[in-house]
N, C-alpha and C positions, 0 to 999 in steps of 0.2 A: 351574412352568416360568418361568424368568427371562426378562423382556422386554428384548432386545437393541436396541430401537429407541434412536437418538441422542435425547438430550434437550438441545435447543439453548438456550443462555443467551445473551440479547443482551448484548454487552459494549460496543459502540459503534454509534451511528448518526448520519447526516446527511441533509441533502436527497438526496444522491446514492446512499445505499445503507446497508447495516447489516453489522456484523460480529458473528457469533455463534461461541460455542465449544461443543463437546460434552466435558465434563469425563470422561466415561467412556472415549471412544476417543482424546481429545487431538487432535481435528481441528478447524482454525478454518474456519468457512464465511465467505466473503467474497462478498456479494451488491451488485453495482453495476448498477442498472437492469436489463437483460436479460442480464447475465453473472453467473454464479455459479462460485466457485472453491472447492474443498476443499483445504486445505493442512495438513500435519502443522505442528507447532509450530516446528521448525527452519526450514522453508521460509517460513513467515509471518514469522519473525524476520529472514530474509534479505531477503524482499519488503519489508518495512518499512524496513530499512536502505537498500535501493536506492532506494526512493521519497523517503526523507529526503535522500539524497545528491543526487537530480535536483532536489528542491526548493531545496536550497542552491545548487547550480548555476545555476538559474534566477534565484534572487534575486541572485546574484553578477553574472550577466550584465546584468540590468536596472539595476544600480547603476553600470555603466561610462558614462563621458562618450562622446559621439559620436566623439571622436578615438580613444578607446581601443577603440571597437567596430570602427574601420576596420582595426585590426591584427588578423589572423586569430589565433585562440587556440584550443586544442583544446576549451576548456570554454565557448566562446561561440557563439551562435547569431545569424543575422541574420533 
């Protein structure tokens, strides 16, 4: 009888959590403190792109001068 339990391999970790993958089923397990998400590889790739885009937007907004921040932009926040 074959054991179908997931074998989680840790692929990244930091002080806020850990990312593991099950090579058998292709599911990525993202654990952040009290939150745990299971994502297929496509969904994880999309989440990664979205987080990277958000980080770029944040960094861009932080580099504006005070005068530039006074003009409303769809990618700036105050």
